[in-house]
C-alpha positions in Angstrom: -6.8 -12.6 -21.4 -6.1 -9.0 -20.2 -6.1 -8.7 -16.3 -6.5 -5.4 -14.2 -3.7 -4.3 -12.2 -3.3 -1.2 -9.9 -0.2 0.7 -10.9 2.2 2.8 -8.8 3.8 5.1 -11.4 7.5 6.3 -10.7 10.1 8.2 -12.3 12.2 5.0 -11.5 12.5 1.3 -13.1 11.9 -1.7 -11.1 13.6 -4.8 -12.3 12.6 -8.4 -11.7 14.5 -9.7 -8.8 15.7 -6.2 -8.1 14.4 -4.3 -4.7 13.6 -0.4 -4.0 12.5 1.5 -1.2 9.6 3.8 -1.4 8.2 6.3 0.9 4.5 6.3 0.6 2.5 9.3 1.8 -0.5 9.8 -1.0 -3.9 8.5 0.3 -4.4 6.6 -2.9 -1.1 4.7 -2.5 -1.4 4.2 1.5 -4.7 2.5 0.5 -3.2 0.4 -2.1 -0.2 -0.7 0.1 -2.6 -1.5 3.0 -4.9 -3.8 0.7 -1.7 -5.6 -1.1 0.1 -6.2 2.2 -3.2 -7.7 4.0 -4.0 -10.0 0.8 -0.5 -10.3 -0.5 -1.4 -8.9 -3.7 1.1 -7.6 -6.3 0.9 -4.0 -7.9 2.8 -2.6 -11.0 5.6 -0.4 -11.0 5.8 1.7 -14.4 8.1 4.3 -15.5 6.6 7.7 -16.1 7.5 9.0 -19.6 6.0 12.5 -19.0 4.1 14.1 -16.0 4.3 14.2 -12.2 4.0 11.3 -9.6 1.8 13.1 -7.4 -1.8 13.9 -8.1 -2.6 17.4 -7.0 -6.5 17.9 -7.6 -9.1 16.6 -10.1 -7.5 18.4 -12.7 -4.2 16.7 -12.5 -3.4 15.1 -15.9 -2.8 11.3 -15.9 1.1 10.7 -16.5 2.2 9.4 -19.6 3.4 5.9 -19.0 5.8 3.2 -20.4 4.5 0.4 -22.0 6.3 -2.1 -20.1 6.3 -2.5 -16.5 7.2 -4.6 -13.4 5.0 -6.5 -10.9 5.9 -5.5 -7.3 5.4 -7.4 -3.9 5.9 -5.8 -0.7 8.8 -7.4 1.3 9.3 -5.4 4.2 7.8 -2.1 5.7 8.3 0.4 8.4 5.8 1.8 11.1 3.8 4.8 9.9 5.6 8.0 10.6 4.2 11.5 10.0 1.3 9.9 7.8 3.6 8.1 5.5 4.7 4.2 5.5 8.2 3.1 4.3 8.1 0.0 2.2 10.7 -2.3 0.3 9.3 -3.9 -2.9 10.9 -6.7 -5.0 10.3 -7.0 -8.7 8.3 -10.1 -10.1 7.5 -10.7 -13.6 7.4 -8.2 -16.6 3.9 -7.2 -18.2 2.6 -5.0 -21.0 0.4 -2.1 -20.3 -2.8 -2.5 -22.9 -5.0 0.4 -21.4 -5.1 2.6 -18.4 -7.9 4.5 -16.5 -7.9 6.6 -13.4 -10.3 5.9 -10.6 -12.1 8.6 -8.7 -9.2 8.6 -5.9 -6.7 9.2 -8.7 -5.4 5.6 -8.5 -4.4 4.7 -12.0 -5.6 0.9 -13.1 -4.3 -0.8 -16.2 -5.3 -3.7 -18.3 -2.1 -5.8 -18.5 -0.7 -8.6 -20.5 2.0 -10.6 -18.4 5.1 -11.4 -20.3 6.4 -14.9 -20.5 9.2 -15.8 -18.0 12.6 -15.5 -19.4 15.0 -18.4 -20.2 17.6 -18.8 -17.8 21.2 -17.5 -19.1 24.2 -19.4 -17.8 26.6 -16.8 -16.8 29.1 -16.5 -19.7 32.8 -16.0 -19.4 32.6 -12.2 -20.7 30.4 -11.5 -17.8 32.6 -13.2 -14.7 33.5 -9.8 -13.6 30.0 -9.0 -12.8 29.6 -11.2 -9.8 31.9 -9.0 -7.8 30.4 -6.1 -9.2 27.1 -7.1 -7.8 28.7 -8.0 -4.6 30.1 -4.5 -4.1 27.0 -2.9 -4.9 24.8 -4.9 -2.3 27.7 -4.3 0.4 26.9 -0.5 0.1 25.3 0.9 3.0 22.4 2.3 1.3 21.8 -0.9 -0.4 22.5 -3.3 2.4 19.2 -2.4 4.1 17.4 -3.8 1.2 18.6 -7.4 2.4 19.0 -8.5 -1.6 20.0 -11.9 -2.0 22.3 -12.0 -5.0 21.1 -14.0 -8.1 24.6 -15.0 -9.5 23.6 -18.4 -11.0 21.4 -16.8 -13.5 22.9 -14.2 -15.7 19.6 -12.5 -16.5 18.7 -12.2 -12.9 22.2 -10.8 -12.1 22.0 -8.0 -14.7 18.6 -7.1 -13.6 19.9 -6.7 -10.0 23.0 -4.7 -11.2 20.9 -2.5 -13.3 18.7 -1.9 -10.4 21.5 -0.6 -8.3 23.6 1.2 -10.8 23.5 5.2 -11.0 22.6 5.3 -14.4 19.8 7.5 -16.2 16.3 5.9 -16.1 15.8 5.7 -19.7 19.0 3.5 -20.0 17.4 1.3 -17.3 14.2 1.1 -19.1 15.8 0.1 -22.2 17.4 -2.7 -20.2 14.1 -3.8 -18.7 12.3 -3.8 -22.0 15.0 -6.0 -23.7 13.2 -9.4 -23.7 16.4 -11.3 -24.7 18.8 -12.0 -21.6 21.8 -12.4 -23.6 21.4 -9.1 -25.4 20.4 -7.4 -22.0 23.7 -8.5 -20.6 25.6 -7.0 -23.6 23.7 -3.8 -23.2 24.7 -3.7 -19.5 28.3 -4.5 -20.4 28.4 -1.6 -23.0 27.2 0.8 -20.2 29.6 -0.3 -17.8 32.2 0.1 -20.7 31.1 3.9 -21.1 30.9 4.6 -17.2 34.5 3.3 -16.8 36.3 4.8 -19.9 
């Protein structure tokens, strides 16, 4: 059965086992963060395909969203500053967006279907270099503050974390997120890395 989930649409992709920092300042999202933090609820992060992250007024059109998103839970937050809050979120399971509606406060709520958990992928030999790549990415000063625990035992989780941190176009990241087969996602990532290093 579909369930309702509040959404936090972004021009960025969140992956399962990945982490990202968010600066929250719009009233609709400040309320969302307060409720989710207090009740330990999840919300959904979905890529914006067309439109703006901000709602200016009642005439602001709802952005066009990708069909696949990722559950997010708040794992860290900072004290409010100038009316905004900094939070760190970690990606959980993936979901499919079935329908959306915008509430009077402009918060977008979706009917979703949770996608089944992926099968664990033992790290194949062709991906052995990715372990060191992930460690290098996590050691970067801008990433270290996320306190990300590397997932190197499961190839699918490791690919998600690397894809989260790589500076590649979000459309490529979404293609990786939408791929349900961890082995094929690994091959996609290896192809992207080959193109970056050529």
